[in-house]
N, C-alpha and C positions, 0 to 999 in steps of 0.2 A: 526725216525732216528735223527731228530734235537734235541729232548729231550735227547737221549742217548749221542750224541756228546757233548751237553752242560754239562751234568754230568761228562763227561770224560775230559772236558776242551780242546776239539779239534773242528775243523770246520766240519760241516756235510759233505762237499765235500771230506775231507780227510778220514772220516769214510767210505764213499761210495767207495773211491778209494781202501781202505784197503780191504773192503768186496769183491771187484771185482779183487783183486790182480793186479790192474793196474800197468803195467811196473814192475812187480815183487815186488811190495811194500809188506812189512811185518811190523807188529806193533813191537815196542820195547818190550822187556821183561816186563818192568813196565806197559806198556799199555795193554799187554795181561792179566796181573793179574787184572788190573782195569776193563777190558772188562768182564772177567769171573765173577768178583764180581758184577758189575752193571747189568749183565744179569741173576743173580741168577744161575750161572753155565749152562745156556742154550748154551752159547758159551764157549768152553773150550780152555785152553791155548794150549793144544797139537794140536787142530785143527787149531789154528792161526799160529803155528810154527811147522808144521809137520816134518820138516827135522832135527830140533835141539832141540826140547822140552826136550828130555831126558838129554841133556848136561846142559841146563839152570836150569831145575828143576828135578834133579835126585831123589828127594824125591817122585816124582809122579810115578816113575817106579813101575809097579805092582798095582797101585791104581785101584779101581773099574772103569771100562770103559776106562782105558788107552790103547792106541793102542800098538802094538808091536813096539819095537825099530827098526827104519829103518835100513836096511842093508847099510853098507858103499858102496859108488859108487866104481866100479872097477877102479883100478889105470890105468892111461893112459900108454900105451906101455907095460903093464905087460903080 
């Protein structure tokens, strides 16, 4: 993990926190792209940002392996 963190320009502890989703941490859109590239697509952007990947990267909708677009949360009080 240290080598990957180094290639990404982040600290290993931060990478570990992201992997554990500690305190709801999510990687930035740019870091998601870097992680996908540095892991040869073993870690996918949509897995890192499951709630909003389709808004950030609409060009990935319908791509091989892409998950379904998440349903919007029910509005409060509706």
